[in-house]
N, C-alpha and C positions, 0 to 999 in steps of 0.2 A: 451675333453668332460667335460662339466660343471657339477659340483656337483648339485644335486637337492637342491632347497632352503628349508631351515627348516621352518616349519609352525610356525607362532608366537604363543606363549602361549595363548594370549588373542586376541579376534577379535577386529577389529577397534572400533566397537560399545562398547564392554566391556571396552576398553581403555578410551573411552569418558566418560562412566559412572564412571569408577574408578577415573578419573581426577576430575569429578564434586563432587564425594564423598570426595575426598581429600581436596576440598575447603570448606567442611563443610555442603554441601547440604544434605538434607534427601531424601529418595526415591521419595516422592511426588514432591519435588522441582526439582530433577533430571528429572523426567518424564515431568514436565512442560517445563523445559529448552530444552528438546530434542523433544518435541511434540509427546510423546508416552504415553501410559497408565501407571498408577502406577503399575499395574500387570506386564507389560512388563519390567519396570525398576527393579522391584523386581526379575523377572526371570533372568535378566542380573546380578544382584547382587549375586543371588544364584550361577550362573555359575562361577562368579569370585571367590566367596568363595570356591567353590569346586575345581577349578583349582589351587588355591593357598593354598588349604588345611587349611583353617582358619574358625573358628566358627562364626565370626561376620564380618560385613562390615568394621568396624574400624580395626580389626585385619588384614583383607585383604589389606586395604590401607597401614597399617604399613609394611606388608610383601612386598607389591609392591614397596614401597619406599626403603626398604632394598635391594631388587633385582634390583633396578634401572629401574623398569617398568613404574614408574611415577615420575616426579620431580616437587616439589612445585613451582619452578620458572617458570614452563611452564603451570601451570593450572590457 
């Protein structure tokens, strides 16, 4: 019997947003790049910050790098 798959910490879209933030884009630029509203981009960023327990987007990016959730050579 196969063990159930663990749910990833971040959704695929949150990972995309995080990767774009790691390249230095701001929320408006992330939104433009993904063809979503700035409000939606900010909602994703808020969810990322909460899941990684960090107060700012930059702190979340740094925590994601530390945890290996995003790698700069892949963004």
